[in-house]
C-alpha positions as CSV (number, residue, x, y, z in Angstrom):
1,M,57.1,107.6,149.3
2,R,57.1,107.8,145.7
3,P,59.6,109.7,145.8
4,R,61.5,107.2,146.9
5,L,60.2,104.0,145.1
6,A,60.9,105.6,141.4
7,A,64.4,106.1,142.8
8,L,64.4,102.6,144.0
9,M,63.6,101.4,140.3
10,S,65.0,103.1,138.3
11,A,68.3,101.9,140.6
12,S,67.5,97.9,140.0
13,A,66.5,98.4,136.4
14,L,70.9,100.2,136.3
15,A,71.7,97.0,138.0
16,L,69.8,94.5,136.0
17,S,71.3,96.0,132.7
18,T,74.5,96.5,133.8
19,L,74.4,92.5,134.8
20,G,73.1,91.9,131.1
21,A,76.0,93.5,130.1
22,Q,78.8,92.0,131.3
23,Q,76.9,88.7,130.8
24,S,76.4,89.3,127.3
25,S,80.6,90.5,127.2
26,R,81.6,86.4,128.7
27,D,79.1,85.0,126.7
28,S,81.3,86.5,123.4
29,H,84.1,86.0,125.2
30,S,84.3,82.1,127.5
31,P,84.2,79.3,125.4
32,R,81.1,78.0,125.1
33,A,80.6,74.3,126.5
34,P,80.0,71.7,126.1
35,V,78.0,71.6,122.7
36,S,77.4,75.0,120.7
37,I,74.8,75.1,118.0
38,G,74.4,78.8,116.1
39,N,77.7,80.9,115.5
40,Y,80.0,80.8,118.4
41,P,82.9,82.4,118.1
42,N,84.5,80.7,121.2
43,V,83.9,77.2,122.2
44,A,84.7,74.3,124.2
45,G,83.7,71.1,123.2
46,L,81.0,70.1,120.4
47,R,80.8,73.2,117.8
48,L,77.7,73.1,115.0
49,N,77.3,75.9,112.9
50,F,76.2,75.5,109.3
51,R,78.6,79.0,108.4
52,D,81.0,80.4,109.9
53,R,81.7,83.7,111.1
54,D,83.9,86.2,112.6
55,L,85.4,82.4,114.4
56,E,87.3,83.4,117.1
57,R,88.7,79.7,118.7
58,V,87.2,75.8,119.2
59,R,89.1,73.8,121.1
60,G,87.8,70.0,120.6
61,V,85.6,69.6,117.6
62,N,83.9,71.6,114.9
63,V,81.8,70.7,112.7
64,T,80.2,73.1,109.1
65,V,77.9,72.6,106.0
66,W,79.8,75.5,104.1
67,S,82.8,77.6,103.8
68,A,82.7,80.1,106.3
69,Y,82.5,83.9,104.8
70,A,86.0,85.2,103.7
71,P,87.5,86.2,104.9
72,A,88.2,82.5,106.9
73,T,88.9,83.3,110.6
74,G,89.9,81.7,113.9
75,V,92.0,78.6,115.4
76,V,90.5,75.2,115.6
77,K,92.6,73.0,117.8
78,G,91.8,69.9,117.4
79,M,89.1,67.6,115.1
80,A,87.2,70.3,111.5
81,L,85.0,67.8,109.7
82,G,83.4,69.2,106.7
83,L,79.4,68.3,105.5
84,P,81.0,68.2,103.0
85,V,83.2,71.9,104.1
86,T,85.2,73.4,106.3
87,D,87.6,76.0,106.7
88,A,88.7,77.8,109.1
89,G,92.3,81.1,109.7
90,S,94.5,78.0,111.0
91,I,93.3,74.3,112.0
92,E,95.8,71.7,114.4
93,G,94.8,68.4,114.6
94,F,92.4,66.5,112.0
95,G,90.4,67.8,109.4
96,T,88.3,66.1,106.5
97,G,85.5,66.9,104.7
98,L,83.3,65.1,102.5
99,F,84.0,67.9,99.4
100,G,87.7,69.5,101.1
101,V,88.8,71.4,103.9
102,G,91.4,74.1,104.3
103,A,92.5,76.7,105.7
104,S,93.4,80.6,104.7
105,D,97.3,80.7,107.4
106,Q,97.7,77.4,108.2
107,L,97.5,74.1,109.0
108,R,99.3,71.1,111.5
109,G,98.4,68.0,111.5
110,I,96.5,65.4,109.6
111,F,94.0,66.0,106.6
112,L,92.1,64.4,104.9
113,A,89.3,65.3,101.4
114,P,88.1,63.1,98.5
115,I,88.6,65.9,96.8
116,G,91.1,68.7,97.9
117,A,92.6,69.5,101.2
118,G,95.0,73.1,101.4
119,S,96.5,76.0,102.7
120,G,96.5,79.8,101.7
121,G,99.7,79.9,103.9
122,R,101.6,77.3,105.4
123,V,101.6,73.1,105.8
124,R,102.7,71.0,108.6
125,G,101.6,67.2,108.8
126,I,100.2,64.6,106.2
127,V,98.1,66.2,104.2
128,I,96.0,64.0,101.1
129,G,93.6,64.5,98.4
130,G,91.2,62.8,96.1
131,V,92.0,65.0,93.3
132,G,95.0,67.5,95.0
133,A,96.7,69.1,98.1
134,G,98.6,72.1,97.9
135,A,99.9,75.0,100.0
136,G,100.5,78.4,99.1
137,G,103.4,78.8,101.3
138,D,105.9,76.4,102.8
139,L,105.0,72.7,103.2
140,D,106.9,70.8,105.4
141,G,105.5,67.1,106.0
142,L,103.6,64.2,102.9
143,F,101.8,65.4,100.6
144,L,100.0,63.6,98.4
145,G,97.6,64.9,95.4
146,G,95.1,62.2,92.9
147,V,96.3,64.8,90.1
148,G,98.5,67.1,92.0
149,A,100.4,67.6,94.9
150,G,102.5,71.6,95.2
151,A,103.3,74.1,97.2
152,G,103.8,77.7,96.6
153,G,106.7,78.3,99.0
154,D,109.6,76.1,100.1
155,A,109.1,72.8,100.5
156,R,110.9,69.8,102.3
157,G,109.4,66.0,102.9
158,I,107.2,63.8,100.9
159,L,105.4,65.4,97.3
160,V,103.5,62.6,94.8
161,G,100.9,64.2,92.5
162,G,99.4,61.8,89.9
163,V,100.0,64.4,87.4
164,G,102.3,66.3,88.6
165,A,104.3,67.9,91.6
166,G,105.8,71.3,92.5
167,V,106.9,73.4,94.4
168,G,107.3,77.4,93.8
169,G,110.7,77.6,96.1
170,N,112.9,75.3,96.7
171,F,112.5,72.0,97.6
172,T,114.3,69.0,100.1
173,G,112.9,65.0,100.0
174,V,110.8,63.1,97.5
175,A,109.1,63.9,95.2
176,F,107.2,61.6,92.7
177,G,105.2,62.8,89.6
178,G,103.3,61.3,87.0
179,V,103.9,63.6,84.7
180,G,106.6,66.1,85.6
181,V,108.1,67.0,89.2
182,G,109.4,70.2,89.5
183,A,111.1,73.3,91.6
184,G,111.3,76.8,91.1
185,G,114.2,77.2,93.9
186,R,116.9,75.1,94.2
187,A,115.9,70.9,95.0
188,K,117.8,68.4,96.9
189,G,116.6,64.9,97.0
190,L,115.3,61.6,95.1
191,F,112.9,63.3,91.9
192,V,110.7,60.8,90.3
193,G,108.4,62.9,86.9
194,G,106.6,60.0,83.6
195,V,107.5,62.9,81.7
196,G,110.3,65.6,83.5
197,A,112.2,66.4,86.6
198,G,113.9,69.7,86.6
199,A,114.3,73.1,88.9
200,G,115.2,76.5,88.5
201,G,117.8,77.1,90.4
202,S,120.3,74.0,91.3
203,M,119.6,70.3,91.6
204,K,121.6,67.9,94.2
205,G,120.4,64.2,94.4
206,V,118.9,61.4,92.0
207,A,116.9,63.0,89.6
208,V,114.5,60.9,87.1
209,G,112.8,61.6,83.5
210,G,110.7,59.9,81.3
211,V,111.4,62.4,78.6
212,G,114.1,65.0,80.2
213,V,115.4,65.7,82.9
214,G,116.9,69.2,83.7
215,A,118.0,72.9,86.0
216,G,118.9,76.3,85.6
217,G,121.8,76.6,88.2
218,D,124.0,73.4,88.6
219,V,123.7,69.8,89.5
220,T,125.3,67.1,91.5
221,G,124.5,63.5,91.4
222,I,122.6,61.2,89.0
223,A,120.1,62.8,86.3
224,V,119.0,60.1,84.2
225,G,116.6,61.5,80.9
226,G,114.4,59.5,78.1
227,V,115.4,62.4,76.0
228,G,117.7,64.5,77.6
229,T,120.1,65.4,80.7
230,G,120.6,69.2,81.3
231,A,122.2,71.8,83.2
232,G,122.4,75.4,82.6
233,G,125.2,75.5,85.8
234,N,128.5,72.8,85.8
235,F,126.9,68.9,86.9
236,K,128.8,66.2,88.7
237,G,128.2,63.1,89.0
238,I,126.2,60.5,86.7
239,A,124.2,62.3,84.0
240,L,122.4,59.5,81.2
241,G,120.2,60.9,78.5
242,G,118.5,59.0,75.4
243,V,119.3,61.0,73.6
244,G,121.6,63.8,74.8
245,A,124.2,64.6,78.1
246,G,125.1,68.5,79.2
247,A,126.2,71.4,81.0
248,G,126.0,75.2,80.6
249,G,128.7,75.3,82.5
250,R,131.7,72.0,83.3
251,L,130.7,68.6,83.5
252,T,132.1,66.5,85.7
253,G,132.1,62.3,86.4
254,F,129.9,60.2,84.1
255,A,128.3,60.8,81.1
256,L,126.0,58.9,78.0
257,G,124.1,60.3,75.7
258,G,122.6,58.5,73.3
259,V,123.8,61.1,70.5
260,G,125.7,63.0,72.4
261,V,127.5,64.8,75.5
262,G,129.0,68.5,75.7
263,A,129.5,71.1,77.7
264,G,129.8,75.0,77.1
265,E,133.2,74.8,79.5
266,R,134.9,71.8,80.0
267,I,134.4,68.1,81.1
268,H,136.2,65.8,82.8
269,G,135.9,62.3,83.8
270,V,134.4,59.7,80.5
271,A,131.4,61.2,78.5
272,I,130.3,58.2,75.6
273,G,128.1,60.2,73.1
274,G,125.9,57.4,70.1
275,V,127.8,60.8,67.4
276,G,129.6,62.8,69.4
277,V,131.5,64.5,72.2
278,G,132.5,67.9,72.2
279,A,133.5,70.7,74.7
280,P,136.5,73.3,75.2
281,R,138.4,71.8,76.9
282,L,138.4,67.6,77.0
283,D,140.7,65.7,80.2
284,G,139.9,62.2,80.5
285,A,138.6,59.1,78.3
286,F,135.9,60.2,75.6
287,A,134.4,57.7,72.6
288,A,131.9,58.7,70.1
289,L,131.9,59.2,66.7
290,A,133.5,61.8,66.2
291,V,135.3,64.0,69.3
292,G,136.0,67.8,69.5
293,G,137.6,70.5,71.8
294,R,140.3,73.1,72.2
295,D,142.7,71.8,74.6
296,V,142.1,67.7,74.6
297,H,144.0,66.1,77.8
298,A,142.5,62.5,77.3
299,L,142.0,59.2,75.4
300,V,140.0,59.5,72.9
301,I,138.1,56.6,70.4
302,A,136.6,58.3,67.4
303,P,135.5,56.2,65.1
304,A,135.2,58.7,62.2
305,Y,136.7,62.4,63.5
306,F,138.9,63.9,66.5
307,K,139.5,67.5,65.9
308,V,141.5,69.6,67.5
309,E,141.0,73.5,67.3
310,R,143.3,76.0,66.1
311,E,146.0,76.9,68.5
312,G,144.8,74.1,71.1
313,S,146.7,71.1,71.9
314,F,146.4,67.3,72.7
315,R,148.2,65.2,75.0
316,G,147.3,61.6,75.3
317,A,146.9,58.5,72.7
318,S,143.8,58.8,69.9
319,V,142.6,57.0,67.9
320,S,140.7,57.8,64.5
321,A,139.8,58.1,61.8
322,V,141.1,61.1,60.7
323,N,143.4,62.9,63.8
324,Y,142.8,66.6,62.7
325,V,145.5,68.9,65.4
326,R,145.5,72.8,64.9
327,G,148.0,72.9,66.9
328,S,150.5,70.6,69.4
329,Q,150.6,67.7,70.2
330,T,151.9,65.8,73.2
331,G,151.4,62.0,72.5
332,L,150.5,59.5,70.2
333,T,147.6,59.2,67.0
334,L,146.5,56.6,65.4
335,G,144.6,56.2,62.2
336,V,144.2,56.5,58.8
337,V,144.9,60.2,58.3
338,N,146.8,62.5,61.7
339,Y,146.9,65.8,60.7
340,A,149.2,67.6,63.7
341,R,150.5,71.5,63.4
342,T,153.3,70.4,65.4
343,V,154.4,66.8,67.0
344,H,155.6,65.8,70.6
345,G,155.4,62.0,70.1
346,V,154.2,59.7,67.2
347,Q,151.4,59.7,64.5
348,L,150.6,55.9,63.2
349,G,148.5,55.8,60.0
350,L,148.7,55.7,56.8
351,I,149.0,59.1,55.5
352,N,151.1,61.2,58.6
353,V,151.1,65.0,58.5
354,I,153.5,67.1,60.8
355,A,152.7,71.1,58.9
356,D,156.3,72.9,61.1
357,N,158.3,69.5,60.4
358,G,161.2,70.5,57.7
359,A,162.7,67.6,57.5
360,H,159.6,65.4,56.9
361,R,156.7,66.7,56.8
362,F,154.7,63.4,55.1
363,L,155.3,60.6,55.5
364,P,153.6,57.1,55.6
365,L,152.6,55.0,58.6
366,I,154.7,56.5,60.5
367,N,155.9,60.0,61.1
368,W,157.5,61.6,64.6
369,G,158.5,65.0,66.4
370,T,160.1,66.2,69.0
371,R,159.0,69.7,70.2
């Protein structure tokens, strides 16, 4: 009798142990509802915890006092509330904290924090931080930071920073920065910086900088800089610089520089400089105290000096105190002193010199050539 009783008791204990283990397994993987207090990994409903560790999933509201133990894990779908801080691996929905709200992987939804809000990865939606708003990865949506707003990757949408706004990659949209706006890659849209606006790559759209606007690549659109506007590559559109406007390659369109306008290869269009305008090739209409180039096909107004480099060519008309064409002239020059190597056209001035014209190299008032 006793052996049978002992066997029955052992079997019962084994069954209870197995049932307890199964129940424990269900507790750790099945969501707890509707209210959970403590560090439970899986909750559907309201979850209250001081500081998260190894969070898996919350569907509902997750309320924490402090940021999670690194690395922050899990997904919160619904609302994340920090008293004063909350974070998770990813948050989808709405998040806010007295100090801050963040995610190690992704934020998706609407997030507000008096100090800061951001994600180590991607952000989609609306993020507003009293001090700053940031994303370590890409950004899609509206980003507002009292001091700064930025993304380490690409960004599309609206980016506003009280001091600065910038992205490490490409940017498409609208960006405002109290001091500056910038993109490490390409920029496309509207950019306004209190001091400057720039892009490491190309820029398309409208850019305004209190001091300067510039891009390491091409610029297409309208660029206005209180001091200067420039492109490391080509510029196409309207360039306005309080001091200067220029391009490392070709400048096409309209350019105005308080002191000067220049290009490394060519200016095609209309350029006005307070002191000078110059490029190896000029095509269009140009006005400045001094204008110069190697090949000039244009209307030129240069009260002080107009020069064409050696072996260069000039086609058009020029009005200047001194017209110095060290190559061929086709058209008209009007000035006090006119000089050209060869002329197919007319010189009008007090002194007119055509170096290769044997019949009348020097003439007052008017000189002409047919070559």
